[in-house]
N, C-alpha and C positions, 0 to 999 in steps of 0.2 A: 347692794353697794355696789358702786362703778368701777369697771377696772378698763384697765387700756382697749385700744379698739385693735382690728386686726392688722392693720399696717404698723402700730408699735410695737405688736408681738412679734411681728416678722422682722422688723427692723431690728430689735432688740434680741434675737435670736440670732441672727446674722451677724451682729455686733458680737454676740458670745462665739460665735463659731471663728471669728478672725481672730479673737482674743486669746481661746484656748489651743489654737492651731500654731499661734507665734511661739510659745516655749515649746511645744512639741517640734517645732522645726529645727529649733536648739537641741535637743536631745538627740533626734536623730541625726542631724547634721554633725555634730561633735562624735556622736559614737560611731558614725560611718567614719569620718577621717581617722579616729583612733583604731579602728579596726584594719583600714588601711596600712596605717603604721606597724600592726601586729603584723600583719603578713609579710612584711619584710624583717621584721627583728621582734621577735616577742620569747627575750629567754626568762620572764618571768611567769609565763603563763595567762596571760591576763585576756586572749582572745575568746573563751569561752563565757566568762562573766560580762563582757562585751557585749558578747552575743545575745545574752539574756535580756540585758539593758534595750539593745536595737529590736528585738522581736516584742517585749511589753510597749516600747514606743510605737512601732506601725500598728500594735493591737490598740494603744491608745487612741492612735487617728483614725484608725476604722471606726472606734466606739462615736468618736466626735462628729465624724461625718455622717455614718448612721443617726445619731440620735438628733442631731441639729440640723436633717436634710431641709431644706425651703418647699423641697417639694410635698411635703406633708402638710404645709400650712393652708389650707384654702377655706373659701368661705363657708362649703359644706361640711367641713371636716374641721369645726372648731378648736383648737389646740388647747390642751392643758398645760400651762406653765409649769404648774405644782408636778406635773408628771415628767416634765423634761427635766427639772431639776433634780428630782429624786432619782433618774435614770443617768444624770450625769455623775450624781453624789457616789451612785451607788455601784454604779457599772464599772468605773474610771478606777474605782479605789484600790481594785486589786492590782492589775497592772501598773498603777503608779507606783505602790508600795513595792513592786519587783525593781522597778527603777531605781526608788531611793535605797533600797537595801543594797542592792548590787554596787551604786555607785558609794554608798558609803565605805562597803569593803574594798572597792579597788580603790579610793581615795587613802584609806588606811594603809594598804599594799603598797601603793606609789610612794606615799612619804617615807615607809621604812626602807625602800631601796633608792630614796632619792630620786626618782624619774619627775624631774621638775615640770617638762612641757606635758608630761601624761597628768601628773595631777593638776596642772592649771586648766586643761580641757575637762578633766572630770568634774571639778569645783563648778564647770559653768555647766554641766547637765545637772549636777545638784541643784544649782540655784535657779536653773530653769524648771525642773521640777517641782522645787517648792513653789514657785511663781504660779505653776500649774494647779498645785494643790489649793493655795489661796483663792484663785479664780473659779476654782468649782465650789469652793466653801461659800465664796460670794454670791454666785451664783445660785446655790442652794438656799442661802438665808434670804434672798430676793424672792425668788419664787414661792417661798413657803411664807410670805407676810402679803396678806391681803392688802395692807396697807401701801405697799410698795408698788402694787401692780399697778395702781393709779397712775404713777408716774415712774416707767422703767428707767433706769438709772444707764447712762453710757459714759464709758470712763476716757479721758483724753489719755492718749497715747504718748509718752515722754520721748522727746526728740535726742537723737544720738548725736554727738559732734562728729563735725566732718573731718575729714583725713583722708591723705594723698597715700597712698599703700605704693612703695617701691618695690620694684619684683627681687625675690631673692638672689644672692649671688651665684648659689649653683642650681639653677634652673634649664630646661630645655630652651632652644632657640624661641623666641616672643613670635607667636600666631596673631595676636589681635591686641588692641587698646581698649580696654573695655572700663565703661562708665558703669558703676553699680549705685541706684538713688534708692535708698530705703531708711527709712527714721530709725528703725530698731538695729541698735549697735551689733547684736548678735548675729542677726540675719547678714548684716554687712560683713561681720567676720569670719563667717561660715563660707559666704561665695567668694570673698575674696583669697581667703586660702585655698580654696578649691581651685580656681580660677589660674592662682600661681601655681599650683600644682602640674596643671595642665600647659603651663608655659606662656600664659599672656599677662599683661600689666596692666593693672588696673588704677580707676581715679574714682573718689567716692564721694556722694553729695547726699544729706540729709533731708532734702526736700525737692521739689521741683524748680523752686526762684533759683536755687544755689544750682542745681543741674543745668539751666539755661545761663546763666551767669559763668560758668566753668568752660562751657563748648567753644568761645571763640578763640580761647589760648591753649587748647588742647585738639590734635588731630585723633578723635577719637573713633575707632572702628564699629562700635558696639555700644549699646545700652541696654542693661539689665533694669529694667523700671518695675517699682512696688506701686500699687495703686492708691493706698489709702497712706497718705502721708501730708502733715500739716503745713500750712501757707498755701502750698500749691500741689494738687492732687495728681495722680498719675494718667487721669484722663485730659486735664489743663496741658499737661505737658506733652501731649500726643498732640493737640490742637495747635499748639505753639509752634511743634517741630515743623507741624504740616504746611503752616503757612509761611514758613521761612525757606526761601530758595537753598540757602544754605545746608539746611538740615532735613529737608524733606525726603530725601532718598538714605537717612542714615538709617538703618534696621534697627528696630527695638523688640525685646521681648521682655513681656508682661509678669512677673511672677508677683504674685497675691495670694492673701489666703481667701480672697472671694473666689468660689469655684464654679458659681452659677453661670447659667446659658447667658443670661442679659449681661452680665458683666463681660463675658468672654467676645462676645457680639459687639460690643460697644467700644470696647478697647480695639479689636480689628477693622471695625468699619472708619474707626480714628486713624489707622494707618499701622497699628502695630503687626511687626513681622509674625510674632508668636504669642501666646498666651499658656503659661504653666501656675497651676496651684501649686501653693506651698504646702509642706514642705516638698521640694523637687526630688526627681529621682536622680542620681547623680550622671547617671549614665544619657538618660533622655536628656538632660540639660545639656553635656557634654555635646550631643548630636544636633541640638538644635543651635547652640551656640555656633559651633562648624558650619552648619548648612548656611546660617545667618551672614558668617565671616565670608563664605565662598559667594554669596551672593553680592556681598559689598566690594569684593575683590574685582567680579565680572563686572560689576557697575561704574566701578572705579576704570577699570579698564576699557570700556566704552566711552566715558566721558575723556580719556586721554587721547583715545583713538580719533575722536572728533575732533579734539582741538589741535593733534598734529596734522589732521586733513585741511584743517583752516590754514595752517602753518604753510602747507604746500600749495593750497590755494591761492593764498597771499603774495607766494613767491611766484606763481605764475602771473600774477597779476603787475607784480614789480618788475616782470622780464619784459612785458608787454609797454611799460612805461621806461624801460633802460635804465632802470632804479634798482635791480636785484643785486644783492650781496650775498654770496657764495656761503658764507660764514653763517647767513641766517638759517641754514638748514643742516648744521653741523650735528646738534644734539639729535634730531629728526632722523637724520642718516645713520646716527648708530643703533637705531632700533635693529632687531633681528629678523622681524616680519616682513611681508611683501611691502607693506607701508614703508620701512626704512629702506628696502630696495629700490623703490621708485622713487626716495629721495635721492639716495644715493645715484642713480640714472640721470635724474633731473638737476643734481647739482653738478656732474661730469658734463652733460650736454650744456648748461649755461655756462658753466666755464671755458667750454670749446668755443661757444658763440661768442663770448667777451674776448677770447682771446683772437680768434677771428676778427672781429671788429679792431680790436687793438693793433693786428698787422695791418688791414686795411687802412685803418687811419695812420699810419706810419709811413705806408706806401703813399698813400695822398700827399702826406708832409714831404716824401722825397719827390714826388713827380712836382708839384710846385717850384721846389729848390731846383730842378732842374729847368722848368719852363723859366725860372728867374735866369737861370745862366745863361740858357737859348737867348731872350731876349737882350741880355745883356752884350753877347757876342753878336746879334745882329746889329745893336747900335754903335759897337765898336766898328764892326764891317761897313755899316753906311756912313760912318765919319770917316773911316780910312780910304775910303773910294771916292772921297770928294776933290776937286781942285784944290782946294783950299791946303787941305792936309796934305796932299802932295807936294804941293810949293814949300811948305814948310819942312819935308823931309828932303826935299833938294837944297834948300837952303843951311840944312843943318850938315849934309854930307860936305858941302863945299865949306863949312865952317871947321869941321873936323878937317879937311886937307889943308886947309890953311894954318890951322894949327901945327899939323904935322910937318909942313914944309918951313916954317918958323922953328921949330924945334930942330932941323938938319941944320 
């Protein structure tokens, strides 16, 4: 009886690895945040049971990584899908029961003390555990049915709704504006809540197309990018970003349940700053975000410096043509670095040159007035010295004498 070829088997197991890790990301992510809250205030003693959930969640993640390791699938080592299904079905059962049992107990305890925020997150852990159980049973049923192996299924992922998350009122000073692109609503919630705790503000998108549509209207500092998304996946987003000069220097950290070397190398080759497998270690993610924001900050400073140099160069050219305006360097002169100092000196020197030119122009005007006066005086002297003018003066004196005698 025909069965799926090796490529189909590899694709199916990679798909199931991705699917199983998605609810595990929710279990571990919400569990870690609840435990962090308990470290601040835990009057009801929730922390020990939360530790049981986290330990079991990490155990589940290790088993999924081990059992569905793509490196095991080679032409020389023909895989048995029945064995994969049985291992997932039996080995994951015990730690998953631990998650379900402690989540149920904590839910009941949280409802009794009316701890609404705690109960809400525990409900998400319980839902994720139920989703994991469903996927395990689905994989087991598929791999144990010879007829199903002829056409291995792949499930479509349900997209989440896009939203813009505003920063909480009581948070630290913002350190970055981060765009989170992921089609899984729980992944988005876990990420954005962690980012808010670390003082960031966030913007979210459910696929690559929406991400690119949001960028022009927002001054984003960093993108956290899922790879497997509907409509436009993460690889296509990376390619589009690098082809647009507006965004080619925007740092991108890929977060994906795909954790094979090929996916990592492809993302880096397309321009990703970093690549982390889901679920991400919170401290590692925090460190990578901090490093990426620092790179973005330095890059922005470099761009601003180059622009400031262009302004100063344009001012020098304007001085040569006599069109320089001192106020054009006011903003640049406000910088506290050496370039700002140079701008202030340039502005002062240019202002002094303009003042000197103004004084010279005034002196030229005064000189011209004096020359005109001298010309006028010379003309008058020339007129006074003529015989005709002297005759008029004698006649005027005689006339005045005559008037005086008459009056006497």
